[in-house]
TILOBA-413840 format. One record per residue: z, y, x of N, C-alpha, C, O in turn; residue number from 0. Coordinates in nm, 3 decimals. Atoms other than C-alpha are relative to their C-alpha. Layout:
[rec [Z; Y; X]; [Z; Y; X]; [Z; Y; X]; [Z; Y; X]; NUM]
...
***
This chain:
[rec [-0.010; -0.117; 0.100]; [0.015; 0.025; 0.007]; [-0.014; 0.066; 0.076]; [0.042; 0.056; 0.185]; 0]
[rec [-0.010; -0.127; -0.076]; [-0.104; 0.348; 0.111]; [0.105; 0.125; -0.019]; [0.136; 0.161; -0.132]; 1]
[rec [-0.103; -0.106; 0.047]; [0.151; 0.637; 0.152]; [-0.061; 0.094; -0.037]; [-0.158; 0.143; 0.021]; 2]
[rec [0.000; -0.165; 0.005]; [0.155; 0.946; -0.028]; [-0.071; 0.089; 0.106]; [-0.133; 0.189; 0.070]; 3]
[rec [0.046; -0.139; -0.048]; [0.046; 1.141; 0.248]; [-0.169; -0.031; 0.029]; [-0.251; 0.055; -0.005]; 4]
[rec [0.068; 0.064; 0.032]; [-0.232; 0.935; 0.302]; [-0.085; -0.005; -0.100]; [-0.203; 0.006; -0.067]; 5]
[rec [0.050; 0.002; 0.171]; [-0.346; 0.915; -0.072]; [-0.047; 0.155; 0.050]; [-0.165; 0.186; 0.059]; 6]
[rec [-0.007; -0.196; 0.035]; [-0.303; 1.333; -0.035]; [-0.158; 0.023; 0.087]; [-0.270; 0.057; 0.047]; 7]
[rec [0.121; -0.025; -0.111]; [-0.540; 1.352; 0.264]; [-0.128; -0.081; -0.044]; [-0.232; -0.025; -0.008]; 8]
[rec [0.132; 0.074; 0.055]; [-0.816; 1.083; 0.099]; [-0.096; 0.134; -0.108]; [-0.215; 0.164; -0.115]; 9]
[rec [0.048; -0.044; 0.132]; [-0.832; 1.312; -0.211]; [-0.018; 0.155; 0.060]; [-0.078; 0.225; -0.021]; 10]
[rec [0.038; -0.123; -0.043]; [-0.856; 1.651; -0.003]; [-0.116; -0.025; 0.074]; [-0.202; 0.059; 0.047]; 11]
[rec [0.078; 0.030; -0.078]; [-1.089; 1.505; 0.242]; [-0.138; -0.041; -0.125]; [-0.249; -0.001; -0.091]; 12]
[rec [0.077; 0.015; 0.081]; [-1.295; 1.384; -0.081]; [-0.073; 0.133; -0.086]; [-0.191; 0.167; -0.099]; 13]
[rec [0.052; -0.088; 0.043]; [-1.251; 1.680; -0.274]; [-0.099; 0.132; 0.100]; [-0.150; 0.234; 0.054]; 14]
[rec [0.040; -0.112; -0.053]; [-1.390; 1.880; 0.012]; [-0.154; -0.027; 0.039]; [-0.241; 0.059; 0.055]; 15]
[rec [0.157; 0.008; 0.022]; [-1.715; 1.688; 0.042]; [-0.047; 0.024; -0.081]; [-0.146; 0.097; -0.084]; 16]
[rec [0.087; -0.071; 0.143]; [-1.787; 1.719; -0.295]; [-0.022; 0.177; -0.020]; [-0.135; 0.204; -0.062]; 17]
[rec [0.047; -0.136; 0.007]; [-1.787; 2.126; -0.303]; [-0.074; 0.008; 0.113]; [-0.181; 0.062; 0.086]; 18]
[rec [0.118; -0.008; -0.074]; [-1.970; 2.108; 0.012]; [-0.087; -0.052; -0.025]; [-0.186; -0.001; 0.027]; 19]
[rec [0.145; 0.090; 0.042]; [-2.228; 1.859; -0.129]; [-0.075; 0.101; -0.114]; [-0.195; 0.123; -0.131]; 20]
[rec [0.036; -0.064; 0.155]; [-2.217; 2.078; -0.468]; [-0.106; 0.172; 0.022]; [-0.192; 0.229; -0.045]; 21]
[rec [0.023; -0.118; -0.054]; [-2.265; 2.402; -0.241]; [-0.132; -0.008; 0.026]; [-0.222; 0.058; -0.026]; 22]
[rec [0.156; -0.006; -0.024]; [-2.567; 2.273; -0.063]; [-0.118; -0.053; -0.076]; [-0.237; -0.061; -0.044]; 23]
[rec [0.105; 0.043; 0.111]; [-2.732; 2.145; -0.351]; [-0.024; 0.106; -0.079]; [-0.133; 0.118; -0.134]; 24]
[rec [0.040; -0.080; 0.117]; [-2.672; 2.447; -0.565]; [-0.073; 0.110; 0.079]; [-0.135; 0.198; 0.018]; 25]
[rec [0.128; -0.110; -0.055]; [-2.866; 2.663; -0.267]; [-0.142; 0.000; 0.001]; [-0.209; 0.100; 0.022]; 26]
[rec [0.146; 0.090; 0.032]; [-3.190; 2.481; -0.316]; [-0.052; 0.145; -0.095]; [0.016; 0.201; -0.180]; 27]
[rec [0.040; -0.095; 0.094]; [-3.424; 2.762; -0.460]; [-0.069; -0.087; -0.117]; [-0.089; -0.207; -0.140]; 28]
[rec [0.087; 0.045; 0.161]; [-3.600; 2.737; -0.793]; [-0.106; 0.007; 0.027]; [-0.144; 0.115; 0.072]; 29]
[rec [0.172; 0.071; -0.016]; [-3.953; 2.589; -0.760]; [-0.122; -0.001; -0.138]; [-0.152; -0.078; -0.229]; 30]
[rec [0.112; -0.052; 0.183]; [-4.221; 2.748; -1.042]; [-0.088; -0.075; 0.044]; [-0.155; -0.042; 0.142]; 31]
[rec [0.065; 0.059; -0.022]; [-4.402; 2.434; -1.072]; [-0.172; 0.004; -0.070]; [-0.281; -0.042; -0.036]; 32]
[rec [0.182; -0.021; 0.084]; [-4.699; 2.551; -1.353]; [0.083; 0.107; -0.080]; [0.205; 0.115; -0.094]; 33]
[rec [-0.043; -0.107; 0.139]; [-4.654; 2.830; -1.613]; [-0.137; -0.044; -0.083]; [-0.237; -0.103; -0.042]; 34]
[rec [0.103; 0.040; 0.050]; [-4.854; 2.809; -1.906]; [0.002; 0.145; -0.145]; [0.098; 0.218; -0.171]; 35]
[rec [-0.014; -0.124; 0.134]; [-4.957; 3.077; -2.244]; [-0.059; -0.047; -0.093]; [-0.172; -0.005; -0.117]; 36]
[rec [0.080; 0.085; 0.075]; [-5.018; 2.808; -2.519]; [-0.011; 0.092; -0.135]; [-0.122; 0.066; -0.182]; 37]
[rec [0.056; -0.116; 0.079]; [-5.027; 3.099; -2.804]; [0.009; 0.152; 0.062]; [0.062; 0.159; 0.173]; 38]
[rec [-0.025; -0.136; -0.027]; [-5.023; 3.464; -2.753]; [0.134; 0.033; -0.061]; [0.155; 0.024; -0.182]; 39]
[rec [-0.131; -0.012; 0.001]; [-4.650; 3.557; -2.709]; [0.105; -0.083; 0.010]; [0.224; -0.054; 0.018]; 40]
[rec [-0.045; 0.132; -0.108]; [-4.562; 3.220; -2.593]; [-0.009; -0.027; 0.102]; [-0.122; -0.061; 0.137]; 41]
[rec [0.045; 0.036; -0.139]; [-4.516; 3.157; -2.257]; [0.112; -0.143; 0.035]; [0.219; -0.166; -0.022]; 42]
[rec [-0.052; 0.140; -0.081]; [-4.402; 2.813; -2.059]; [0.048; 0.022; 0.153]; [0.011; 0.119; 0.219]; 43]
[rec [-0.015; -0.057; -0.124]; [-4.269; 2.812; -1.740]; [0.068; -0.105; 0.094]; [0.179; -0.065; 0.131]; 44]
[rec [-0.041; 0.130; -0.061]; [-4.188; 2.478; -1.544]; [0.067; -0.012; 0.166]; [-0.006; 0.021; 0.260]; 45]
[rec [-0.040; -0.008; -0.088]; [-3.956; 2.431; -1.268]; [0.046; -0.109; 0.078]; [0.024; -0.228; 0.055]; 46]
[rec [-0.091; 0.128; -0.132]; [-3.765; 2.233; -0.980]; [0.138; 0.071; 0.002]; [0.129; 0.193; 0.005]; 47]
[rec [-0.159; -0.027; -0.095]; [-3.372; 2.293; -0.885]; [0.019; 0.141; -0.082]; [0.024; 0.251; -0.027]; 48]
[rec [-0.047; -0.108; 0.053]; [-3.296; 2.516; -1.186]; [0.200; -0.005; 0.016]; [0.290; -0.088; 0.021]; 49]
[rec [-0.218; -0.003; -0.016]; [-2.900; 2.680; -1.151]; [0.024; -0.080; -0.124]; [-0.055; -0.105; -0.215]; 50]
[rec [-0.144; 0.107; 0.102]; [-2.616; 2.460; -1.363]; [0.010; 0.086; -0.039]; [-0.095; 0.135; -0.082]; 51]
[rec [-0.035; -0.063; 0.102]; [-2.472; 2.674; -1.517]; [-0.024; 0.096; -0.075]; [-0.106; 0.168; -0.018]; 52]
[rec [0.082; -0.059; 0.099]; [-2.537; 2.891; -1.839]; [-0.048; 0.158; 0.058]; [-0.156; 0.206; 0.026]; 53]
[rec [-0.064; -0.131; -0.058]; [-2.416; 3.256; -1.627]; [-0.145; -0.052; 0.111]; [-0.237; 0.029; 0.113]; 54]
[rec [0.079; -0.049; -0.153]; [-2.650; 3.170; -1.308]; [-0.149; -0.046; -0.054]; [-0.246; -0.007; 0.010]; 55]
[rec [0.143; 0.019; 0.042]; [-2.960; 3.026; -1.515]; [-0.062; 0.134; -0.063]; [-0.179; 0.167; -0.047]; 56]
[rec [0.048; -0.124; 0.021]; [-2.937; 3.385; -1.701]; [-0.046; 0.109; 0.103]; [-0.124; 0.202; 0.081]; 57]
[rec [0.040; -0.153; -0.058]; [-2.945; 3.610; -1.403]; [-0.082; -0.087; 0.088]; [-0.143; -0.014; 0.167]; 58]
[rec [0.110; 0.058; -0.047]; [-3.156; 3.380; -1.256]; [-0.169; 0.051; -0.044]; [-0.242; 0.097; 0.043]; 59]
[rec [0.058; -0.121; 0.079]; [-3.424; 3.539; -1.504]; [0.005; 0.127; 0.025]; [-0.085; 0.187; 0.084]; 60]
[rec [-0.036; -0.127; -0.051]; [-3.304; 3.832; -1.459]; [0.004; 0.058; 0.110]; [0.007; 0.181; 0.111]; 61]
[rec [0.016; 0.014; -0.180]; [-3.314; 3.816; -1.068]; [-0.143; 0.034; 0.007]; [-0.184; 0.112; 0.093]; 62]
[rec [0.114; 0.072; -0.087]; [-3.681; 3.700; -1.094]; [-0.140; 0.097; -0.125]; [-0.262; 0.104; -0.113]; 63]
[rec [0.085; -0.032; 0.091]; [-3.805; 3.892; -1.429]; [-0.161; 0.073; 0.085]; [-0.276; 0.049; 0.047]; 64]
[rec [0.078; -0.128; -0.037]; [-4.013; 4.166; -1.214]; [-0.136; -0.149; 0.076]; [-0.254; -0.115; 0.090]; 65]
[rec [0.059; 0.096; -0.124]; [-4.178; 3.817; -0.988]; [-0.096; -0.058; -0.130]; [-0.217; -0.034; -0.130]; 66]
[rec [0.090; 0.034; 0.026]; [-4.281; 3.622; -1.291]; [-0.083; 0.125; -0.113]; [-0.162; 0.071; -0.191]; 67]
[rec [0.101; -0.037; 0.008]; [-4.456; 3.910; -1.422]; [-0.132; 0.104; 0.040]; [-0.223; 0.162; -0.019]; 68]
[rec [0.106; -0.037; -0.109]; [-4.651; 4.038; -1.152]; [-0.074; -0.126; 0.061]; [-0.194; -0.122; 0.086]; 69]
[rec [0.058; 0.094; -0.043]; [-4.712; 3.718; -1.027]; [-0.077; -0.095; -0.102]; [-0.187; -0.147; -0.091]; 70]
[rec [0.034; 0.136; 0.122]; [-4.760; 3.483; -1.320]; [-0.062; 0.055; -0.149]; [-0.101; -0.012; -0.245]; 71]
[rec [0.005; -0.035; 0.127]; [-4.818; 3.763; -1.573]; [0.043; -0.031; -0.170]; [-0.018; -0.032; -0.276]; 72]
[rec [-0.111; 0.084; 0.131]; [-4.525; 3.623; -1.832]; [0.078; 0.109; 0.002]; [0.117; 0.146; 0.113]; 73]
[rec [0.066; 0.005; 0.089]; [-4.476; 3.796; -2.027]; [-0.136; 0.122; -0.041]; [-0.136; 0.242; -0.014]; 74]
[rec [0.136; -0.114; 0.020]; [-4.812; 3.985; -2.130]; [0.069; 0.081; -0.124]; [0.067; 0.200; -0.094]; 75]
[rec [0.002; -0.112; 0.120]; [-4.681; 4.158; -2.509]; [0.163; 0.032; 0.035]; [0.239; -0.004; 0.125]; 76]
[rec [-0.116; -0.049; -0.003]; [-4.390; 4.319; -2.583]; [0.130; -0.069; -0.137]; [0.242; -0.032; -0.170]; 77]
[rec [-0.087; 0.098; 0.036]; [-4.262; 4.042; -2.800]; [-0.053; -0.134; 0.022]; [-0.170; -0.171; 0.027]; 78]
[rec [0.044; 0.072; -0.073]; [-4.236; 3.761; -2.688]; [0.131; -0.165; 0.010]; [0.252; -0.160; -0.011]; 79]
[rec [-0.098; 0.111; -0.048]; [-4.077; 3.379; -2.598]; [-0.009; -0.045; 0.128]; [-0.125; -0.072; 0.161]; 80]
[rec [0.060; 0.043; -0.106]; [-4.051; 3.270; -2.269]; [0.121; -0.176; 0.022]; [0.241; -0.171; -0.007]; 81]
[rec [-0.013; 0.139; 0.008]; [-3.959; 2.870; -2.220]; [0.050; -0.088; 0.132]; [-0.015; -0.170; 0.196]; 82]
[rec [0.007; 0.089; -0.166]; [-3.804; 2.729; -1.905]; [0.033; -0.134; 0.022]; [0.149; -0.165; -0.005]; 83]
[rec [0.009; 0.164; 0.019]; [-3.854; 2.345; -1.860]; [0.011; -0.072; 0.124]; [-0.051; -0.075; 0.229]; 84]
[rec [0.029; 0.120; -0.170]; [-3.770; 2.098; -1.615]; [-0.095; -0.089; 0.005]; [-0.130; -0.164; -0.086]; 85]
[rec [0.077; 0.121; -0.090]; [-3.994; 1.895; -1.393]; [0.013; -0.106; -0.079]; [-0.060; -0.154; -0.166]; 86]
[rec [-0.092; 0.093; -0.039]; [-3.737; 1.654; -1.370]; [-0.097; -0.114; 0.071]; [-0.130; -0.080; 0.185]; 87]
[rec [0.078; 0.069; -0.082]; [-3.956; 1.362; -1.254]; [-0.168; 0.038; -0.009]; [-0.251; -0.044; 0.030]; 88]
[rec [0.127; -0.029; 0.032]; [-4.275; 1.513; -1.330]; [-0.102; 0.011; -0.071]; [-0.066; 0.037; -0.186]; 89]
[rec [0.083; -0.017; 0.120]; [-4.584; 1.534; -1.509]; [-0.046; -0.170; -0.066]; [-0.091; -0.266; -0.003]; 90]
[rec [0.090; 0.197; 0.055]; [-4.698; 1.175; -1.733]; [-0.116; 0.052; -0.093]; [-0.176; 0.149; -0.140]; 91]
[rec [0.163; 0.014; 0.116]; [-4.963; 1.085; -1.933]; [0.078; -0.045; -0.162]; [0.154; -0.141; -0.181]; 92]
[rec [-0.047; 0.046; 0.094]; [-4.879; 1.084; -2.278]; [-0.029; -0.149; -0.079]; [0.056; -0.208; -0.146]; 93]
[rec [0.036; 0.082; 0.047]; [-5.067; 0.813; -2.385]; [0.062; -0.143; 0.064]; [0.094; -0.226; -0.021]; 94]
[rec [-0.081; 0.095; -0.022]; [-4.903; 0.533; -2.140]; [0.217; 0.042; -0.009]; [0.297; -0.037; 0.041]; 95]
[rec [-0.097; -0.048; 0.027]; [-4.546; 0.751; -2.245]; [0.048; 0.056; -0.145]; [0.129; 0.146; -0.166]; 96]
[rec [-0.009; -0.039; 0.144]; [-4.557; 0.774; -2.622]; [0.106; -0.005; -0.058]; [0.114; 0.044; -0.171]; 97]
[rec [-0.130; 0.032; 0.061]; [-4.199; 0.672; -2.674]; [0.040; 0.074; 0.042]; [0.141; 0.051; -0.024]; 98]
[rec [-0.049; -0.112; -0.089]; [-4.078; 0.959; -2.476]; [0.005; 0.098; -0.116]; [-0.082; 0.085; -0.202]; 99]
[rec [-0.022; -0.194; 0.031]; [-3.969; 1.340; -2.634]; [-0.060; 0.067; 0.101]; [0.002; 0.120; 0.192]; 100]
[rec [0.068; -0.119; -0.104]; [-4.254; 1.526; -2.443]; [-0.049; 0.085; -0.027]; [-0.089; 0.072; -0.143]; 101]
[rec [-0.001; -0.103; 0.019]; [-4.338; 1.835; -2.436]; [-0.154; -0.001; 0.091]; [-0.143; -0.019; 0.212]; 102]
[rec [0.115; -0.018; -0.035]; [-4.736; 1.870; -2.362]; [-0.099; 0.151; 0.024]; [-0.079; 0.236; -0.063]; 103]
[rec [0.051; -0.069; -0.034]; [-4.965; 2.120; -2.222]; [-0.124; -0.007; -0.005]; [-0.183; -0.049; 0.094]; 104]
[rec [0.133; -0.011; 0.030]; [-5.290; 2.162; -2.366]; [-0.108; 0.062; 0.086]; [-0.224; 0.021; 0.096]; 105]
[rec [0.069; -0.071; -0.091]; [-5.422; 2.383; -2.137]; [-0.049; -0.046; 0.144]; [-0.138; -0.002; 0.217]; 106]
[rec [0.026; 0.092; -0.108]; [-5.387; 2.114; -1.867]; [-0.132; -0.080; -0.006]; [-0.137; -0.159; -0.100]; 107]
[rec [0.127; 0.088; -0.037]; [-5.747; 1.950; -1.759]; [0.018; -0.131; 0.081]; [-0.051; -0.181; 0.169]; 108]
[rec [-0.035; 0.104; -0.093]; [-5.549; 1.665; -1.658]; [0.024; -0.127; -0.131]; [-0.015; -0.115; -0.247]; 109]
[rec [-0.048; 0.134; 0.079]; [-5.426; 1.327; -1.829]; [0.154; 0.001; 0.035]; [0.216; -0.037; -0.065]; 110]
[rec [-0.111; -0.015; -0.002]; [-5.078; 1.371; -1.688]; [0.063; 0.167; -0.005]; [0.097; 0.248; 0.081]; 111]
[rec [-0.020; -0.212; -0.002]; [-5.002; 1.749; -1.862]; [0.111; -0.039; -0.081]; [0.136; 0.042; -0.170]; 112]
[rec [-0.117; -0.039; 0.111]; [-4.687; 1.629; -2.045]; [0.151; -0.032; 0.087]; [0.151; -0.118; 0.175]; 113]
[rec [-0.095; 0.014; -0.069]; [-4.302; 1.669; -1.927]; [0.133; -0.036; -0.131]; [0.152; -0.014; -0.251]; 114]
[rec [-0.093; 0.048; 0.126]; [-4.016; 1.524; -2.081]; [0.108; 0.141; -0.018]; [0.164; 0.202; 0.073]; 115]
[rec [-0.070; -0.076; 0.051]; [-3.828; 1.773; -2.318]; [0.137; 0.050; 0.017]; [0.236; 0.027; -0.053]; 116]
[rec [-0.162; -0.034; -0.079]; [-3.542; 1.933; -2.114]; [-0.022; 0.142; -0.005]; [-0.088; 0.198; 0.082]; 117]
[rec [0.010; -0.132; -0.048]; [-3.524; 2.269; -2.169]; [0.078; 0.075; 0.051]; [0.185; 0.062; -0.008]; 118]
[rec [-0.112; -0.076; -0.097]; [-3.327; 2.487; -1.948]; [0.050; 0.080; -0.056]; [0.172; 0.076; -0.068]; 119]
[rec [-0.041; -0.088; -0.013]; [-3.347; 2.811; -2.077]; [-0.119; 0.056; -0.124]; [-0.240; 0.039; -0.112]; 120]
[rec [0.166; -0.113; 0.076]; [-3.572; 3.041; -2.383]; [0.071; 0.132; 0.008]; [0.188; 0.169; 0.000]; 121]
[rec [-0.039; -0.174; 0.020]; [-3.569; 3.399; -2.379]; [-0.094; 0.022; -0.122]; [-0.198; -0.035; -0.156]; 122]
[rec [0.087; -0.032; 0.132]; [-3.680; 3.550; -2.686]; [0.035; 0.191; 0.033]; [0.147; 0.236; 0.054]; 123]
[rec [-0.003; -0.138; 0.021]; [-3.751; 3.948; -2.677]; [-0.037; 0.053; -0.114]; [-0.150; 0.100; -0.129]; 124]
[rec [0.021; -0.116; 0.134]; [-3.720; 4.118; -3.019]; [-0.103; 0.146; 0.023]; [-0.109; 0.198; 0.134]; 125]
[rec [0.074; -0.116; -0.030]; [-3.968; 4.430; -3.076]; [0.080; 0.113; 0.031]; [0.033; 0.205; 0.098]; 126]
[rec [-0.106; -0.086; 0.045]; [-3.668; 4.630; -3.132]; [0.056; 0.033; 0.139]; [0.136; 0.125; 0.155]; 127]
[rec [-0.081; 0.012; -0.133]; [-3.576; 4.574; -2.763]; [0.123; -0.107; 0.039]; [0.152; -0.120; 0.158]; 128]
[rec [-0.087; 0.069; -0.073]; [-3.289; 4.316; -2.760]; [-0.048; -0.172; 0.023]; [-0.087; -0.254; -0.061]; 129]
[rec [0.020; 0.130; -0.052]; [-3.336; 4.002; -2.545]; [0.122; -0.075; 0.025]; [0.220; -0.040; 0.091]; 130]
[rec [-0.083; 0.090; 0.022]; [-3.159; 3.697; -2.624]; [-0.057; -0.153; 0.094]; [-0.160; -0.216; 0.116]; 131]
[rec [0.044; 0.123; -0.086]; [-3.114; 3.420; -2.412]; [0.123; -0.161; -0.075]; [0.241; -0.171; -0.108]; 132]
[rec [-0.099; 0.116; 0.033]; [-3.042; 3.029; -2.511]; [-0.024; -0.100; 0.103]; [-0.136; -0.145; 0.127]; 133]
[rec [0.006; 0.102; -0.063]; [-2.963; 2.792; -2.282]; [0.019; -0.150; -0.016]; [0.118; -0.223; -0.023]; 134]
[rec [0.010; 0.180; 0.019]; [-3.069; 2.444; -2.320]; [0.037; -0.035; -0.138]; [0.031; 0.056; -0.221]; 135]
[rec [-0.033; -0.019; 0.167]; [-2.953; 2.281; -2.671]; [0.183; 0.000; 0.020]; [0.247; -0.102; -0.007]; 136]
[rec [-0.138; 0.025; 0.016]; [-2.579; 2.356; -2.627]; [0.039; 0.086; -0.089]; [0.161; 0.095; -0.101]; 137]
[rec [-0.080; -0.072; 0.115]; [-2.549; 2.605; -2.922]; [0.041; 0.132; 0.053]; [0.113; 0.209; -0.010]; 138]
[rec [-0.071; -0.133; -0.058]; [-2.487; 2.896; -2.688]; [-0.148; 0.075; -0.022]; [-0.261; 0.034; 0.004]; 139]
[rec [0.121; -0.108; -0.064]; [-2.708; 3.218; -2.708]; [0.059; 0.097; 0.043]; [0.170; 0.125; -0.004]; 140]
[rec [-0.095; -0.085; -0.057]; [-2.624; 3.491; -2.488]; [-0.093; 0.162; 0.009]; [-0.215; 0.163; -0.007]; 141]
[rec [0.078; -0.113; 0.029]; [-2.727; 3.877; -2.483]; [0.023; 0.114; 0.089]; [0.146; 0.121; 0.090]; 142]
[rec [-0.100; -0.106; -0.122]; [-2.654; 4.202; -2.188]; [0.012; 0.085; -0.132]; [-0.066; 0.134; -0.214]; 143]
[rec [-0.041; -0.091; 0.061]; [-2.461; 4.372; -2.361]; [-0.039; 0.174; 0.071]; [-0.122; 0.174; 0.162]; 144]
[rec [-0.009; -0.147; 0.028]; [-2.444; 4.802; -2.352]; [0.049; 0.045; 0.186]; [0.000; 0.133; 0.257]; 145]
[rec [-0.081; -0.044; -0.173]; [-2.206; 4.795; -1.963]; [-0.071; -0.092; 0.060]; [-0.031; -0.102; 0.176]; 146]
[rec [0.070; 0.090; -0.095]; [-2.462; 4.515; -1.839]; [0.060; -0.169; 0.012]; [0.037; -0.271; 0.078]; 147]
[rec [-0.061; 0.167; -0.006]; [-2.256; 4.221; -1.925]; [-0.052; -0.127; -0.059]; [-0.128; -0.108; -0.154]; 148]
[rec [0.043; 0.153; 0.032]; [-2.332; 3.832; -1.989]; [0.085; -0.018; -0.161]; [0.191; -0.080; -0.149]; 149]
[rec [-0.085; 0.035; 0.126]; [-2.189; 3.814; -2.386]; [-0.064; -0.093; -0.055]; [-0.183; -0.091; -0.086]; 150]
[rec [0.040; 0.156; 0.103]; [-2.196; 3.455; -2.562]; [0.014; 0.008; -0.163]; [0.098; 0.077; -0.221]; 151]
[rec [-0.012; 0.060; 0.150]; [-2.235; 3.348; -2.917]; [-0.021; -0.083; -0.013]; [-0.077; -0.143; 0.079]; 152]
[rec [0.017; 0.151; -0.017]; [-2.239; 3.036; -3.055]; [-0.074; 0.023; -0.125]; [-0.043; 0.077; -0.231]; 153]
[rec [0.133; 0.071; 0.142]; [-2.549; 2.933; -3.281]; [0.075; -0.095; -0.064]; [0.058; -0.202; -0.006]; 154]
[rec [-0.043; 0.059; 0.086]; [-2.339; 2.766; -3.543]; [-0.077; -0.144; -0.067]; [-0.038; -0.260; -0.060]; 155]
[rec [0.148; 0.043; 0.034]; [-2.688; 2.638; -3.710]; [-0.012; -0.148; 0.117]; [-0.016; -0.269; 0.097]; 156]
[rec [0.080; 0.082; -0.141]; [-2.781; 2.476; -3.357]; [0.101; -0.097; 0.016]; [0.074; -0.217; 0.013]; 157]
[rec [-0.062; 0.074; -0.052]; [-2.474; 2.361; -3.270]; [0.048; -0.096; -0.070]; [0.057; -0.200; -0.005]; 158]
[rec [0.028; 0.142; 0.088]; [-2.405; 2.114; -3.586]; [-0.087; -0.073; -0.013]; [-0.079; -0.195; -0.023]; 159]
[rec [0.112; 0.153; -0.035]; [-2.770; 2.002; -3.568]; [0.047; -0.043; 0.091]; [0.126; -0.136; 0.075]; 160]
[rec [-0.063; 0.097; -0.131]; [-2.684; 1.908; -3.228]; [0.078; -0.142; -0.031]; [0.034; -0.257; -0.024]; 161]
[rec [-0.112; 0.058; 0.015]; [-2.361; 1.754; -3.311]; [-0.034; -0.130; -0.099]; [0.043; -0.227; -0.098]; 162]
[rec [0.033; 0.074; 0.107]; [-2.546; 1.552; -3.602]; [-0.100; -0.080; 0.017]; [-0.113; -0.169; -0.068]; 163]
[rec [0.065; 0.090; -0.072]; [-2.790; 1.387; -3.424]; [0.010; -0.108; 0.098]; [-0.042; -0.219; 0.105]; 164]
[rec [-0.086; 0.095; -0.105]; [-2.571; 1.281; -3.113]; [0.083; -0.098; -0.046]; [0.120; -0.180; 0.039]; 165]
[rec [-0.059; 0.078; 0.051]; [-2.378; 1.089; -3.357]; [0.054; -0.009; -0.104]; [0.114; -0.112; -0.134]; 166]
***
């Protein structure tokens, strides 16, 4: 039987390794894999290595808003949706993966034009200027208030819908 001091040292070492690995993983840059405009006002961005937390996801978008406009011409209108998707295991063929819940890009002229539906972030800009961020399927939306702070708002309808489908 190990002494309490050894158990504490093992625990602290394990915790240190976990934090170090997590920090290294979180420092990987987000890579934009593909962008698409399926219809006017609707924009899709497929990424790899997106941040883990709601706050970091929204702040990534806010920090890269100008880049999306300048480099990818997203968005092109003043009333828009942007959905940021996880590339996960890459693009797949719908015919070979028809049992999966896929999101396909009709503007891609290759057979592997679908990804698994894993939405990281949805940004909606309304005509009156309010920008709303919905993170994944969590049931939470965020907006930036007048002081520049991120304010959370629970979407009760979405939250209860997701609870019903999970169990």
